[in-house]
N, C-alpha and C positions, 0 to 999 in steps of 0.2 A: 340682260340681267345676271347678274353671277350667284355662284351657288350658295353664296352667302349669304347674299339677299330675299331667296327664295322661300317663301314661310311655307314649311312644310308639315302639316299635321299627320300624325302616322297612328295607326291602328292595328291592333293584334293584340292576341293571347298567347301562344303554346312556345314551347321551343324554338319551333321551324319559325316564328316571327321573329325571334331575337336576332338571329342572324344579318338579317336587311336591315333594322334598325342600328345593330353594331355600324354596318359598313357605311349608312348615312352619316353617323356620330362621326365615326373616325376620318370619314372622308373629307370634315368641314362642311356638309350640306345643313342648312338651317334649321332642326330640328324644334317649334317651337310650342310644341304638346303633343303627348302619348296618351291615347283611349284602349282602357281593356277593358276586360270582364271585372264586374266584381268580384272579391274576394269570397273563395268558397272553403267551410268546414271541411278537413281531411284528418283520419287518420281515427286511433281508438278516442282520443281527447277531443274529437271536431274542433280542433283550432282553425282560425281562418289562415286559410294558405295563399300566399302571393304567387299571381300568374308568372311563369319566366320574364314575359314583356313589364311586368311592373318592377321586379327584382331590379331588372337591367336598368330603368328608367330611373328608379330613387336609386342605383348605383352613378349616374350620369346627370342627376340633378335638373329629370328633366320635368315639366309639370306634368299634371296627369287626371285623367278623369276617367271615372270608375263608373259610367249611368247604368239605372237598374234598366229602364225604359229609355229609347232611342228619340221618341219622339216629345221626352220632358224639355217642358219650354225653359226652367232649368237649366238643361245643360244644353239645348241651344244656345242659350243664350251665353253659355262660358264656353262655347265653340266658336259662336262669331265672334267673340272676342280676341280671339286668336288672331283672326285677320290670315287666314291658312290662303295662300295663295294655290297649293295643291294639296290633297290627300293622297296616302299611298294605304292599302288594305292589305293585310298578310295573316289569313288565318282567322281572321276575326269574328263574325256575323251578316248577314244581311241587312242591310243597309236601306233606312226609308228616303224617297226622295229629298228630302227636305234637307237630310243631310248631305247625300254624294254629289249634290247640284249647289252646293254652296261655295267651295272655292272656284275661283274665276278661269282656273286652268284645267276644272273638272280633279276627278277621284279616279284612280287607278291600282288596280288589284293585278295581285302575285297571286295565279294558281298553279299548283304542281301535276298539269297534265300538259299534253298538247292540245287546248282546245280546235273543233267543235268538244273533242274526243274528252270522256271521263269528267262532264260536267256533275258537281255535287261533294257531297261532304269530305269523301274516303277516295280521291282519286289516286294514290297510292296503293292502298289495299288494294283495290277492285283492277287495276293496271297489271299488279301482282299474283291477284287469283286467276284471271283470265289468259295467264299465260304469255301475255305483252314480252316480247323482248327490245320495244323503245318503251319509253314513256318522256316526259321533258319540263319545261317549263314556259308560262304563259302569263304578259302583262297584258292585262286588256281594261279600257274603259271602262265604266260602270254605267248601267243602265236598268230597267225596272226589270224585266228577268233576271235571275239569278245566273251568272258564270256565260250570259249571251254577249257583250259588249264587243265591239271593235277590236280587232288583236292589235298591239302594238309590237310587240318581239317575241319571239319564242328560241327555246335553247332544246336540243334534242340529246337526248340520256338513254345509253344502251341498259337493258335490265340483262344481267346475267343469269343463265339456269339455277345458279347456286345463290342468288339473291335471294332476302325476302323486305318484308318493308321495311326494316327498321334497317338494314342499308342501304336503300333507295330512298328512303327517306332523307337519311344523314349528306347523302353526295345530293340531292337536291337543294335541300336546306345550305349547303356552303355556296352553292351555283345561284343561288335565289339574292343572294346579295348584291351579289355582283350584275345580273338582270337587271335587281330593283335601280340600282345606281346610273345604268347604262341607260334605263329607259328617263329617269330625272333628265339625265345630261341630251338627252333628244329632244325632251320637253321645253327644255332651257334653249337651245339652239335653233328652236323649231323648225324641225327634221325629223319628227314626230309622225308617221306614217301610219293609220290606223286602217285596219282591211274589216268590213264587216264578216262575221262569222257565215254568214250566207253564200259568201262569195269564197269561201275554204272548200276548196274538195276533199272529201273522205276518202280514206282508199278503201273503207270498209265502213260496214254498217255505224250507227252514232251508239256506242256504251254509254249507259249512266254510272254514275258514283254515288248513289245512295249512301246516308247514315249508315253505319254497322251497330248492328243490338247484339245482345245475347245468343236470340236463335238464328242470327244468320251466320254463326261462328260454330254450330256444331257440324259435324262431319258427316257426309252421306257417302259411305261405304260402298253405296251401289255403285257409284260414279267409277271410271278408267283411274288406275293407277297415276297415271299425269296428272291429272283433273285433283285429284285428293292431293297431291305432293304440292300442286301450284296452291291449292286452297290453304293449307295448313301456311308455306312460306309468307303469304298475301297476309296472314292476320300474325305472323311472328317481329317482335317480342309481345306485340299489345294489339288488338285486345285477346289474343290466341285463340286458337281453334280448339275445340273440346268434343272430349265423345264419353258416353257410360258406359261402363265396365261392368259388366253380369258375368257372377258366378254363382255356382248350383247352392243352395242354401245360405248365399251372402246375401247383404244390402250393397243393391249398385253401387260403384263409385265413380264419381268423375275425375275425369282423365285430361288436364292440357296439355297438348299437343303444339311441341316448339319448331322440331326437326325431324324430317322423316327421311328416307332414302327410297328409291324406286327398284323394285325388283321383278320386271316383266314375267314371270314365269309362271307356264300355264298351272292350271289346277281346278280343283272339283269343289272347292269348300263353297258355302256359302257364305255371300258378303257380310263382313262382320267378324269373322269367325279370327281367333285369335291363335295366333300360333306361338310357342316358346320352349325354350329350356328350364325356364326357371333360375336361369344364373346370370346370361348373356344377352340373349336377343328378345323381341318380341316384332313379331310380324301379325301384319292384319289382310285378310283375303278381300280385296278389291274385286273390282270386274271383270278386270282382263289380269289379274296378277294380284302380287303380294306390296303392302306399303309396310317396313321395316322403321319402327318408330324410336329415335334416337334422342329425343329430350323430352323429358316431361314432367310434369306436378302434378301431385297429389294434393285435396283440399287442405290447406293450413301447411304446406309445406314447401321448400323451395325447391324449384327448378332442377334437376340432376340429370345426370345421363342415365339412359336406360340401362347399365350393369349396375349403376349406385343403387338405383330404384330396385331392383330386382335384391338387392342386397337385402334391403328393410323390409321387404314387400312382398307375402307369401302369394303365388300368382301360380292355378293350377290348371289345367285343360279336364274337360272342358271350361271355356270362357269364350266369351263372344262379347262383341261391342255395338251400342247402334246410338 
């Protein structure tokens, strides 16, 4: 079968999923339909906002479905009508078996980690938070348990100590399109070899990548400098690490922290103690040194470099964060 004859249904929602869809469309693959999440209200006016995948699908004139429930019979009938040979999932949602088992060639997923490591909703964030020096991408066939199916292809990508989650995301996004088309080519040629994850040796204990909530993002200043530094970059630029600033006689202020520097010098300050000259620097005591805060955001304000923020925000010692 030629790639022009293979009927592909594509499922995805965020920007990360657009690149692989673009590679399929521009590569001449036969995408017969796209499935994405329903429109969500956003902004002050709560206007319905299209997902990035929907925006791209509409720009290419691709048939589109946006089901609320994936077991809804009307949706299943519409999906069957597309007569897909293969389904591809990139950053979408957990599928019921009635959906992923529908195509004759199955359904494969692109996941932003080197499975079996970092199964879950936020693999890029957790890899950086945990100080990993390498991550990657995996394509695998879907089965019942999330992110556990047989691996088809993987590509490895280094993580620099200066990378934040946003940089790693963009790097993986661009490589993801290539990996998806390579996987489709393997399946078309009958050369796809899938390996059960149980047979893949892990060099370290398996680490999960659960969904990140607001409370997950609060900085723990009792940790070592390196762990605080990795935590901040693992959540930057989104959803962003945060801490609460306390000054005597003033209400607490929430600070989002996007960029820090490691200052591993000994000190006798309690963790969370703030050190500043009020003009150019803002440092916080951690367990084994100081963390320099370089890029921050006050509530309702834009992200600023520390010296910009201090020019318009009066901060005096003693102060602390927690």
